[in-house]
C-alpha positions in Angstrom: -69.7 45.9 -9.3 -71.3 45.7 -5.9 -69.9 43.7 -3.0 -72.5 41.0 -3.5 -71.7 40.7 -7.2 -67.9 40.5 -6.4 -68.5 37.8 -3.8 -70.5 35.8 -6.4 -67.8 36.1 -9.0 -65.0 35.2 -6.6 -67.1 32.6 -4.8 -66.4 34.0 -1.4 -68.5 35.6 1.3 -69.3 39.3 1.3 -67.3 39.6 4.5 -64.2 38.4 2.7 -64.7 41.0 0.0 -65.1 43.7 2.6 -61.8 42.5 4.2 -60.0 42.7 0.9 -61.4 46.2 0.3 -60.5 47.4 3.7 -57.0 45.9 3.6 -56.3 47.6 0.3 -55.9 44.3 -1.7 -59.0 45.1 -3.8 -59.5 48.7 -4.9 -63.0 50.1 -4.4 -64.9 53.3 -4.6 -67.2 54.4 -1.8 -70.7 55.3 -3.0 -72.7 56.6 -0.1 -72.6 53.8 2.5 -71.7 51.0 0.0 -68.6 50.1 -2.1 -68.3 49.6 -5.8 -65.4 47.6 -7.1 -64.3 48.0 -10.8 -64.8 44.8 -12.7 -61.2 45.1 -14.1 -59.9 45.1 -10.5 -61.7 41.9 -9.7 -60.2 40.1 -12.7 -56.7 41.5 -12.0 -57.0 40.3 -8.4 -58.1 36.8 -9.4 -55.4 36.6 -12.1 -52.7 37.7 -9.7 -53.8 35.4 -6.9 -53.9 32.5 -9.3 -50.3 33.2 -10.5 -49.1 33.4 -6.9 -50.7 30.0 -6.1 -49.0 28.5 -9.1 -45.6 29.8 -7.8 -46.2 28.2 -4.4 -46.6 24.7 -5.9 -43.5 22.6 -6.4 
């Protein structure tokens, strides 16, 4: 998926996706000057972040 597609799925800005990629929280492959993020990685990130949020709630 492109950064734009990921940002649409996650409902965040493209800059947020770039930050996640550069920090290593979201794995991506560099293709030329752009990044491609495996769709499975996006779903895993969303699932993991949702489970962390549920742990933070009392």
